[in-house]
C-alpha positions in Angstrom: 95.5 46.9 149.7 93.8 49.5 151.8 90.2 50.1 151.3 87.7 53.0 151.6 84.2 53.1 153.1 82.0 50.0 152.3 79.0 50.6 150.2 76.0 48.4 149.8 74.1 50.9 147.5 74.6 48.9 144.3 72.1 50.4 142.0 72.1 47.7 139.1 74.3 45.4 137.2 74.6 45.2 133.3 76.9 43.2 131.4 80.4 43.7 132.8 79.5 47.0 134.5 78.0 47.8 137.9 76.4 51.2 138.9 77.1 52.1 142.9 75.3 55.2 144.4 76.0 57.6 147.0 79.6 57.2 146.9 81.9 60.0 148.1 85.7 60.8 147.3 86.0 57.9 144.8 88.7 58.7 142.4 88.9 57.3 139.0 90.8 54.0 138.1 91.1 53.0 141.6 90.3 49.1 142.1 87.5 47.8 143.9 86.5 44.4 145.7 83.0 43.2 145.4 82.0 41.2 148.3 79.1 38.4 147.6 76.7 37.0 150.1 78.8 33.9 150.5 81.9 36.0 151.5 83.7 35.5 148.1 85.4 38.4 146.4 85.7 39.8 142.9 87.9 42.3 141.4 86.8 45.6 139.6 88.0 49.0 138.5 86.3 52.5 138.5 85.7 53.7 134.9 83.7 56.7 135.6 82.3 58.9 138.6 79.3 61.0 137.9 78.8 63.2 140.9 77.8 60.4 143.6 77.3 57.5 141.2 80.5 55.1 140.2 80.6 53.1 137.1 82.7 49.8 138.0 84.1 47.4 135.6 83.9 43.7 137.0 86.8 41.5 135.9 85.5 38.2 137.0 81.9 38.3 135.5 78.5 39.8 136.9 76.2 36.8 136.1 75.3 35.7 139.5 75.8 38.9 141.6 73.1 39.5 144.0 72.7 43.4 144.2 70.5 43.6 147.3 72.8 41.4 149.6 76.3 42.4 148.2 78.6 45.3 149.0 81.7 47.1 147.6 85.0 48.4 148.9 86.8 50.9 146.9 90.5 51.1 147.4 92.7 54.2 148.5 95.4 53.1 145.9 95.8 51.6 142.4 95.9 47.9 142.0 99.7 46.6 142.7 101.1 43.2 141.7 103.9 41.5 143.7 107.1 41.0 141.6 110.0 38.8 142.5 112.6 36.8 140.8 111.1 33.6 142.0 108.2 34.3 139.4 110.4 32.5 136.8 109.3 29.2 135.4 105.9 29.8 136.9 102.3 30.1 135.3 100.2 33.2 136.5 97.1 34.7 135.9 96.0 38.5 135.5 96.6 39.3 139.1 100.0 37.5 139.5 98.6 34.8 141.4 99.8 31.2 140.4 97.4 28.8 138.3 100.0 26.1 137.9 99.0 24.4 141.2 102.2 25.3 142.9 103.1 27.3 146.0 102.0 30.9 146.1 104.4 33.6 145.1 106.1 35.4 147.9 107.1 39.0 146.9 108.1 41.7 149.2 108.1 44.3 146.5 104.9 45.6 145.0 104.2 47.7 141.7 101.3 49.4 140.1 100.1 47.7 137.1 99.6 50.7 135.1 103.5 51.5 135.3 105.0 54.9 134.8 105.6 56.3 131.5 109.3 56.2 130.5 110.5 60.0 130.3 111.4 60.8 126.5 114.6 62.5 128.2 115.7 59.2 129.9 115.1 57.0 126.9 118.2 55.8 125.0 118.1 54.5 121.6 117.6 51.1 120.9 120.8 49.2 119.7 122.1 45.5 119.3 120.0 42.7 118.2 118.1 39.7 120.0 118.8 36.5 118.1 115.5 34.4 117.6 117.1 31.5 115.8 114.6 32.0 113.1 116.7 33.0 109.7 114.0 35.0 108.1 113.7 37.2 111.3 117.3 37.6 112.2 118.6 37.9 108.7 115.9 40.4 106.9 113.5 41.7 110.0 116.1 41.8 112.6 114.6 42.4 116.4 116.5 45.0 118.2 116.6 45.4 121.9 114.0 48.0 123.4 111.9 47.6 120.0 108.2 47.0 119.3 108.0 44.6 116.5 104.5 43.2 116.0 103.4 39.9 114.2 100.5 40.4 111.8 98.6 37.1 111.2 95.2 35.7 110.4 92.9 33.1 111.9 94.1 29.6 111.4 97.7 30.5 110.5 100.7 29.4 112.6 101.5 32.6 114.8 101.3 30.5 117.9 103.9 28.0 116.8 106.0 30.9 115.7 105.7 32.7 118.9 106.6 29.5 120.7 109.7 29.1 118.5 110.9 32.5 119.2 110.1 32.4 123.0 112.4 29.1 123.4 115.0 30.1 121.1 115.8 33.9 121.9 119.3 34.5 123.2 121.8 37.4 123.3 125.0 37.6 121.5 126.8 37.9 124.9 126.0 34.8 127.2 127.2 36.7 130.2 124.0 39.1 129.9 120.8 37.8 131.8 117.7 37.5 129.6 114.2 36.5 130.4 111.1 35.9 128.2 107.5 36.9 129.5 104.9 35.1 127.5 101.2 36.7 127.8 98.4 34.7 126.2 95.0 36.3 126.2 91.9 34.5 125.5 93.7 31.1 124.5 92.1 27.7 124.5 93.5 25.1 127.2 95.0 23.0 124.8 97.3 25.8 123.5 98.1 26.6 127.2 99.2 23.1 128.0 101.2 22.8 124.7 103.0 26.0 125.4 103.8 25.0 129.2 104.8 21.5 128.0 107.0 22.9 125.2 108.9 24.8 127.4 109.2 22.1 130.0 110.4 19.5 127.5 113.2 21.8 126.3 114.3 22.6 129.9 113.5 26.3 129.2 111.0 27.0 132.2 113.6 28.8 134.2 114.0 31.5 131.3 110.3 32.3 131.1 107.3 33.7 133.0 103.9 32.7 131.6 100.9 34.7 131.9 97.6 33.0 131.1 94.2 34.2 130.3 92.1 31.3 128.8 89.0 31.3 126.7 86.6 30.7 129.3 88.2 33.2 131.8 86.4 36.6 132.2 87.1 38.7 129.1 87.7 41.7 131.5 90.7 40.0 132.8 92.2 40.5 129.2 92.6 44.3 130.0 94.6 43.6 133.0 96.9 40.6 132.3 99.3 42.4 129.4 99.8 45.5 132.1 100.4 42.8 135.0 102.9 41.1 132.6 104.5 44.7 131.4 104.9 45.6 135.2 106.8 42.5 135.8 108.7 42.9 132.8 110.0 46.6 134.2 111.0 45.2 137.5 113.2 42.6 135.9 114.5 45.2 133.2 115.0 48.4 135.2 115.5 46.9 138.7 117.3 43.6 138.1 119.4 44.4 134.6 117.7 41.6 132.5 117.0 41.9 129.0 113.4 41.1 128.6 111.3 40.0 125.6 107.6 40.5 125.9 105.5 38.5 123.7 101.8 39.2 123.9 99.2 37.1 122.0 96.4 37.8 121.0 96.2 41.6 120.9 92.9 41.1 119.0 91.4 39.6 121.9 92.4 42.5 124.2 90.9 44.9 121.9 87.5 42.9 121.7 87.3 43.1 125.4 88.1 46.8 125.2 85.1 47.1 122.6 82.7 45.1 124.8 83.5 47.6 128.0 83.0 50.5 125.6 79.7 49.2 124.3 78.4 48.3 127.8 79.4 52.2 128.8 77.1 53.5 125.7 80.2 55.4 124.4 80.0 56.6 120.7 81.9 54.1 118.7 84.6 54.8 116.2 85.7 52.5 113.4 84.4 48.9 113.4 82.9 49.8 116.7 86.0 50.0 118.5 86.1 53.1 121.3 87.7 56.1 120.0 90.6 55.9 122.4 91.8 52.6 120.9 95.0 54.2 119.8 96.0 55.7 123.1 94.8 52.3 125.0 97.2 50.5 122.7 100.0 53.0 122.9 99.7 52.6 126.8 101.0 48.8 126.4 103.3 49.4 123.4 105.3 52.4 124.6 106.2 50.7 128.1 108.9 48.8 125.8 112.3 50.5 125.4 115.7 51.3 127.1 116.5 53.9 129.9 119.8 55.9 130.3 121.8 54.5 133.0 120.1 51.3 133.3 121.5 47.7 131.8 118.2 46.3 131.0 115.9 46.6 128.2 112.0 45.8 127.3 111.4 44.6 123.7 107.8 43.4 122.5 106.5 41.3 120.1 102.6 41.8 120.2 100.8 39.2 117.9 97.5 40.2 116.4 95.3 38.3 114.0 93.5 40.5 111.5 90.0 40.0 111.0 89.6 38.7 107.4 93.4 39.3 106.9 92.6 43.0 106.5 95.8 44.7 107.1 93.7 47.9 107.1 91.6 46.8 110.2 91.7 49.4 113.0 93.9 47.2 115.1 96.8 46.5 112.8 96.4 49.9 111.3 96.9 51.6 114.7 99.3 49.3 115.9 101.7 50.0 112.9 101.5 53.6 113.7 102.9 53.0 117.1 105.4 50.3 116.7 108.7 50.0 114.8 107.8 47.6 111.8 106.0 44.5 111.5 106.3 40.8 110.6 103.5 39.6 108.3 102.4 36.1 107.9 101.3 34.9 104.6 98.4 32.4 104.1 99.5 31.5 100.8 103.1 30.6 102.0 101.5 28.8 104.8 99.3 26.7 102.0 102.4 25.6 100.5 103.9 24.2 103.8 106.5 27.0 104.5 107.1 27.4 108.0 107.6 30.3 109.4 105.2 31.6 106.5 106.5 35.1 106.7 105.9 37.4 103.7 109.2 39.6 103.6 107.9 42.2 101.1 105.4 44.0 103.4 107.5 43.1 106.6 110.2 45.3 108.0 112.1 46.3 111.2 112.7 50.0 111.0 115.5 49.8 113.5 117.1 46.9 112.0 119.9 49.1 110.7 121.1 50.2 114.3 121.8 46.8 115.4 123.2 44.9 112.4 126.6 45.4 110.6 130.1 45.2 111.4 129.9 46.0 115.2 127.0 43.6 115.6 126.5 40.9 113.2 128.8 41.1 110.1 130.0 43.9 107.9 128.0 42.4 104.8 124.9 41.7 106.6 122.8 45.3 105.8 123.9 44.9 102.0 123.0 41.2 102.3 119.2 42.2 103.5 119.0 44.8 100.9 120.0 42.5 98.1 117.7 39.7 99.1 114.8 42.2 99.3 115.3 43.6 95.7 115.9 40.2 94.1 113.0 38.6 95.7 110.7 41.5 94.9 111.9 41.5 91.3 111.4 37.5 91.1 108.0 38.0 92.1 107.4 40.4 89.1 109.1 37.6 86.9 106.6 35.2 88.2 103.7 37.1 87.3 104.9 37.6 83.9 105.7 33.9 83.4 102.1 33.0 84.4 101.2 34.9 81.0 103.8 34.1 78.5 105.2 31.0 79.9 108.5 30.4 81.8 110.2 29.3 78.4 109.8 32.7 77.0 111.7 34.5 79.8 115.3 35.7 79.4 118.0 33.4 80.9 118.5 36.2 83.6 114.8 36.2 84.6 114.8 32.5 84.6 117.6 32.7 87.3 115.4 35.1 89.4 112.8 32.3 89.3 115.4 29.8 90.5 116.5 32.3 93.1 113.0 32.5 94.5 112.5 28.7 94.8 115.8 28.4 96.5 115.3 31.2 98.8 111.8 30.1 100.2 112.7 26.4 100.3 116.2 26.8 102.0 115.9 30.3 103.6 112.4 31.0 104.5 111.3 27.5 105.1 113.0 26.2 108.7 112.2 23.0 110.4 110.5 23.4 113.8 112.5 23.4 116.6 115.8 24.0 114.4 118.0 27.0 115.6 119.9 29.0 113.4 122.9 31.0 114.4 123.3 34.3 112.8 126.3 33.1 110.8 124.4 30.2 109.4 121.5 32.5 108.5 123.9 34.8 106.5 125.4 31.7 104.8 122.2 30.3 103.7 121.0 33.7 102.1 124.4 33.9 100.3 123.5 30.4 98.9 120.4 31.7 97.4 121.7 34.6 96.0 124.6 32.9 94.2 122.0 31.5 91.8 122.0 35.0 90.4 124.7 36.5 87.9 127.2 38.3 89.9 126.4 41.7 87.7 123.0 41.4 89.3 124.0 41.7 92.7 124.4 45.8 92.7 124.0 46.1 96.7 127.4 44.9 97.5 130.9 46.3 97.4 133.5 44.7 95.3 135.4 43.3 98.2 132.1 41.7 99.7 131.4 39.9 96.5 135.1 38.7 95.9 134.9 37.4 99.5 131.5 35.8 99.7 130.2 35.3 95.9 133.3 33.9 94.5 
């Protein structure tokens, strides 16, 4: 990276920010290199320029910076990361450097981590599905290529386990197409990082994944960089190497907390819950890098995972995320307490693009009607369950008791899936029909007569 003039006029440091005086011709957003007295360097980025005074965000901590004996370089270009197909199977940090103790990544190609927004004219509508091997997702909340489908979870719920299952099992209908999973972990514990790596290693899936890790004791500011580094890598694989790329990012809440810390240090006027007013546009700058491009074979699909503080789905992070993405998968604490995995609450969950990737051309002709019938039946069964707690199950009509039986079978056999088990799309649909057959045929109003004759009878 090329640098401009070297400055030693560091005015002060507080929190993750540094003020540099007397700067000339320093644009917003360029990256910096802070040189400490012992010769070591730390990365940063210009957040604001007020005349001849620059505000720099330091990614690797400021606690021991000696302002009197340190200096700073301002780059002439944005921060770039090296990208190459040899990144597969590696653990990388926010700067694309190895953190697995193996040989360095040698890349001839570099890309700006901020990427370039996909021109809406060149976007093509997402279609065709990505199979996760998890029945509740594939059958009812189907992930479509190029889609942004977040997971809304809560503290202590098994969202990491679900993410791991998706990352290991995700595959395409056509085995001849190339696919890779990019797993981005922000602020995770060391034991979780080890578990992720060893799980991929044990299943011989390392050649199909790239891991970007920011650990809990790493500088929080690096959490603002690492998803952009990973998405830049995804764009290289998707739009230059024709891969179908699935990017799983966890935990977006940790990313937003780092953003709030920066906003507070800059003394910006806070918005809801203390988050900056530009939280929406900042999240959009990540989510909108997913999609498909006209004339390109590859695609980028995203599964951002976020933990909702106090399980509050109206919290700013899930609230704004819901405006940008195309659906959500909601994790249920009540189902988790009952030992169901994955504990997905299907009623508030949906995939808005599901209709464009299922059906006769993609999965099976009865799939759209099957999903609609499952939603209708399960919703009604929850109403029946509430009534039964008041009047007792013995006072229900025979049909309502059938709905309670359907609910139990659906949760035990369809929702509940053994960890590590992979369900094909055909098996997923068969299990769904097995649950629906508990109900009288007259209750299945979403199907055609031919579909009932073929699958119900």
